[in-house]
N, C-alpha and C positions, 0 to 999 in steps of 0.2 A: 504493500500500500504506500509506503513512503516514496518508492520509485514512481508509482503511478501519479501520486499527488504532485511530485516535482515535475514530472513530464507534462502534466496537464497545465500547471502554472506557466512553465516555460513556453509550451506550445501556444497557449492563448496569448501570452505577452508578445512572442515573436510574430505570431500571425497578425495580431492587431497592429503592431508597429510596421512590419514589412508590408502588410496588406494596404494600410492607409497610404504609405509612401508610394507603393506600386500603383494604386488607383490614381493618385495625383500625377505620377509620371506618365501613366498610360494615356492621359488626355493629350499629351504632346509627343510622346515617344511611340508613334504608331507602328514602327517597325520592330519594336521590342529589343532594341540594342542594349538598353539598361535593364528592362524588366526580366529578361531571361536569366542573366547572372544573379539578379536578386532572388528570383524564384529558386534557383539551384542552392543558393546560400541558405534561404529559409528552410528548404527541405532538409538539408544536412544538419542544421541546428536542431530542428525538431527531432530528427532521428538520434542525434547525439544525446539529447535530453532523455530520450526513451531508452538509451543504452543499446541502441541497435547499430551494429557494425555491418557495413555492406561491402561485399566483394563482387567484382564484375568479371565474368569470363566471356570470351567471344567478341570482344570489341571490334575485331577485324571483320566480323560478319555484318556490322551496321553499314548499309550502303550510303554513299555520298549523296545519291539522288533521293528525292522524297519517297517515303515508304509508309506502310501501315505496320505499327508495332502491336502485336496481339499477345496479351499477357493473361495468366490466370489471376483470380481475384478472390482473396479470402479475408482481407482485413483493410481497415482504413489506412494502415501503414503503407499499403501498396502505392498509394498516390505520391507521398513524399519520396518513396524509394525510386519511383520512375523519374520524378522531377529532379531528384538529387543526383541520379547516376546514369540515366539513359543518355547516350551521347547525342549531340546535335540539338537543333531546335525542333520543337514539335508542339502540337496542340492536343489536348485530351478531349475525348468524347465523354460527356458526363450527363447525369440525370438533370433534367430541366429544373427540378425542385431545388437544386443547390443554388440557383440564382436568387432564391429568396433569403439566403443567409446574409447577414450584414458583413460587409468588407469582403468576405470570400466570394459571395455572389457578384458583387460589383467588380471584383478582380477578374472573375471568369468572363463576365460580359465584355468588359472594356479591353481585355487582352486577346480576344478572339477565339477563346475555347468554344467548343461546339456542343450545344445543349440538345438533348434528345428527349422528346416527350413520348414515352413508350405507350401511353394511354391513348394517343391520338395517332392513328396510322398515317394520315395525311401529313401532319407536322413532322413525324419521324422520317418519312420519305423526303420531305423538303430539307430537313437537316442533313440527311445523308447526301443529298444532291449538293448542298453547300460544302460539305466536307470533301466531296469529289472535286469540286471546283478549287478548293484550297490546295489539295494535293497537286492538281495539274498546274497550279501557279507556283509550286515549289515548296510547299509546307508539308512536313510529315505529321502523321496523326497516330496517337496511341489509344488503344481501345481495350476494354475488358469484355470479350465476346460472350462470356457466360451471362452477362446482363445483371447479375447480382452476386453478392459474396457467397462463396462456398462455405457452408457451416462445418463440414467435416474435413476440409482441406483437400478433398479430391477434386480433380478437374472434371467439371460437368459439361453437358452439351454446350457447344459453341453455337450461338445463334447466327443465322446466315447473313444478317444485315450488314455486318462489318465486311464480309467477304464479297457481297454484291457491290459494296462501295469500292473495294480493291479492284474488282474486275472492270467496273465502269471507269475508274480512274487510270487503269493500266499500270498500277503501282505494285511493286513486290510486297509480300507480306513477310514480316520478320517475327517468327515465334519467340516469345520471351517466357522463360520459366523463372518465377519468383520462388526460390527454394528456401524452405525453412521458416517462412513467415508464420505459419500456423503454430509452430513449436513455441514461438515467442508470445503468442496470444491464443492459447488453446481454447479459452472461453470468451474471446473478445478482448477489447482493450482493458477491461477491468482485471484481467489476469496477466497483464503485461509483465514480462520478465526480460532482462538483458540477454543479448546473445548476437550471433552472426547470421546473416542471410546472404544468399548468393543470387545475383542477377545473371542468369545464363542466357546469352544472346545466341540464337541458333542461325544457321545460314538462311538467307531469304528464299522464299518460294516465289518463283516468277509467275506472272499472270498474263504475259503477252501471248496472244493466240488462243486464250481460253474464253469460252462463251459465258455470258452471265448466268446461264442455266447451270453452270458448274459450281455455283456458290456453295451449295450444301456439301459437295465433295471436297472443295477447298477447305471449308470449315472443319471437316473431320480430319483432314490431313494435318492442319495446323494444330488442332486439339491433340492429336496423337503425338506430335513432336513436343508440345509443351508438357504433356503428361509424362512422356519418356524422360524429359529433362528433370522432372521432379523425382522420378524413380531412380535415376542415375546416382543421386546423392546418397541414397540408402542402400544401393546395390553392393 
């Protein structure tokens, strides 16, 4: 509990300070030259307060061109892990409801992250079309294709929407295995314990020449790679 209390206080303080500054800067820094380094620093400070050490493998697999990074999702820690240690510039696809949060929601809106309203199919398709436009203009995107957090730490079904996006944008999909996160939060953030996690970046899967009808097949291929990356840690 002392670790959790300390982490919560630091996370709230850092998020409030950095978020407020980032929102102000975002009004004039439309290209994110200052915002992106600030976001990376924010994420690393939050993780350090939580006692989370992050290792990264497969950095050479991250393409220089825009890509879609698809990761497993089992904790709120996943977001600062990606922001802190995924190479290059990218935007996340997030639940639209996050925009209702003070500071955090303003940050997501003003810095161009992509909101998805899963309760409204028309809005969801429009958001994915906007994400495809961003990718074609040179921006990478990070997604959690399970759509919600895994309660048991297993990699569940990957929804096809993110892969329809990849096929429409003609962008490679880079599977990301976030290994060991569930061990640090076995019952959610209330059970936070210090330790190490591994961000395993796998070789990209190309989408050139593939039809949009192959989204489901691509989703399962990526899910298998991500799940394999988790199993490799304990093999």
